[in-house]
Phi, psi and omega in degrees: 000146177291167174302143187293151170279122186263348180162197181284147171266307177204168173232135180242127181235180184242130177243165175258292184272115184295322181293318179297319178297314179299314182297317184296311187283333177272318187271324182270308182274348175072023177279160177272141173280097191278323183208134176247104181218198182237162172292115186299333179269352181209072192292001173273003180233153181286154163230112181260145175235130177238147179187204177280186187298328183261358186066044186285144171304140183095356179237355195267115171253123184242158182222131162275127182255111180242097188303332182260011183294136173277161180296137173282170176234136185281139176197191180291156182082019181225160170279117188265347176200144175244123188249134175260156181254134173223164174296149181303327182286353184259003182297316179298319178302313184286327176298317179292316182298317178297317179299323181292341176256017175083016182251116179267113180264143174274129181252131182209168173251127181227124180049044175069017176233143179281137185228133169255124181247133181200184181226153175277178184300336178267356180098006174298126183278122184239155174222148171240122187249123173286115194234129182295332181254040184295333177080183180279152181264144163256077190294132178302132181292343181269356189264152174267002178279125179300148184304326183294334181254354187300146172298128182280327186151207181280142163273315178167199179223160172247128178256128178272117188233147174274336179226183189233305196298315187290322177292320178299323180296320178293316178299321178297319177301325182274001175095016179259130180241154181288130179239355180183164174207155179207108184062234180265019177252129180236127185254134178237150181215150172276164178296146177092192184231032178295155176299142176071032183260017178246129175237117176261135171256122176253108188272113183225072184295345181284346182274154172271173179292144180286168176241124186284144180180194178303133183095356179265152168273126182283312179198165173240144184239135177259161185272134165246136186297325183196181182297318182297317179296321179299316179297323177295318178295325177299316180295319180298314184288320179297329179291345178266011179077012172284146180269098187256134181289164167295170178290132178245140181272113177255022179069302185270350176194166176248145193227146163232151185229150171198158174261128174288163189303333179280350175112351180284135179281119178256148173228148167242119186242143180282146175297310177274161006278339177096174190274351175272012181299320188237009174198150181296150180300333181293335185238026178306136174080358186279334183232155177288124179249134180239150175292157185306324184285354177251353184301324180287354176248016187306313184298321178293315181299316182296328177291329182283333186276137175291148179293145175228159180229123175276103190290340185230077179291179187311126175088345182277135182253150182277134177289158173304150185282095176243345180217069191297334184266356190303313186267009180288145183287162173245114179278155181222161180203154177086213185293150171295145184304319183286357177241003185267150173262338182224140173242134178244117178270117186255124184244118185281166180269177179298134178081356179254194184217171176301320179299322180297312182291330177292344174298337176281342189291328184303321182283354182239014191256156160213183189289356182246011181247129174256131177253129179238128183229099176291150181259131177276140175297131179067018178063025174209143181281329177205156193279333188246181180303150177291349177257011172284162174307138184307318184300329182292335181263008175266150007272006186296321182296313179297320177297319180295316178297322177294325178293321176297317179299318180294323178293318178297323180298327177301317179291318180297318180294335178278000177094009178272120183289158183300327181286002172239021175249125183254134173258123185222135178204163177238135175058240179301326176293326176292322176297319178297314181298317181295313182294318180298315181298316182297324180279345181227063187292155180163186180273112174256166174298318176183160167242129180235110183245097175276101177063071178193173180194183180297147187269135177149160183291166185303328184267010184276141174285117184272007182295136173229140175283165175113176186221134179270355173052043175085012178305126175293136181223127179249122173244113179229148183193158168281161178212116003280155174242140184292344185239331187234109178295142178299329179298323178288326175300314180294318178303317181293317179299319179295321178296319179294324176297316178298332180270008172092016175275153175267094194263137171233131177246148178219119180255132180243098182301130175075005180291133177291177183283082184204187175240123182276154178305323181291332174291318178297320179297318179297320178295318179300319180298319179296318181292315183291340177293347180281352180264000000 
């Protein structure tokens, strides 16, 4: 028999925005940026590796970054959660840290261990498990997380399966035995206490198969001690009628792949040669590394890749979170600012992205309109309801309003007057657009609030001083809406009317939480009236 598989080697998922992905895993989770390379099968896109300080097997979460990728949908045949291991005493630290960056994690007890469940900006489902056997940390030298609280590496993964027996048979062949169950969750583990040695099967036959996209896990990889052991495992698995690929050279490890019977893509990757193969451990992730067969194309590859910035190089520590949106990018579409006559600031909703809200821009564009869409940290402008007490949403709300002001300043500096700048948003973004305008009244090109209103609790006085000087304002929403009461939409519209805006409201009975084509047309008419 080959040397035993002791646990996971790495997990590979799909991201959309590479800078956002880099910022989240280094600044929020405190992982080290271990390797900056490209997808060997698609060298015009990044492949990022994050892990502990040494890039150890069992700690590595990797991402293919596809900027135009649509969101995936979870179903059977997929990895439904990737879990990190921390000491049991660090659960409170991580719950607080996530909350401080606008991420509300669900806390629960599962199989006698505390678990924090949350998602990354693309929707990858993550867990942090308080684990009695978390072990010692190889804390990233670039992180501000103290070593005692640092993520150790993987606890394991959860596989969403329609059936049980055939997947269990493959896990048994690989040396994983059942150690616990809870409802429709069955836990398997390899011998020993290596990182990533837990595989949970969540049996959900009522679900359909998932669709891979941004936010999906592409595959999970198990550890092989060396090349010889990997070849032995290939022979063992092929003898069970699994369709196993030949060995593929991934530079930092060698790989074989197969699909387990439930549909999840498995890989077995060798521990050597490791990530210090082509750069010193002291400078991991600082430079773009290419495999030898792509080096002669380096200049072409570098032109294809979007620029990224590693905000926290070696030794630099992250400041306390007092302005979470400050360093977030501003996406653009349409005319260049210095050639545009109109600028439309597009503000996305909770759980969405700048790219998502820019999807509305195509139906409202022409060659003289520039669209600017700032990105919210953690895909939300503030953590709680827009009708929560204002203090509960600070400092995120103030940071978000400052980000809108900075985005508007880009248009003003390009020579576009305020009366040709349109504020447009959906849901949480509509609340942001409405609140920013109310706090900064004047003549705008237009205000377009798709399902949103002024921010503040139900008993708050929504009065604001100032005059909009005839600014056209569109307030549209479904009724009922799960997040924004129609009564708050009307209150906001009435306040804008009192402030001198030319307000139009549109109520859509029974409309889901979305934007209808007729709403987009009404917004387009307001924007085109500026020409």
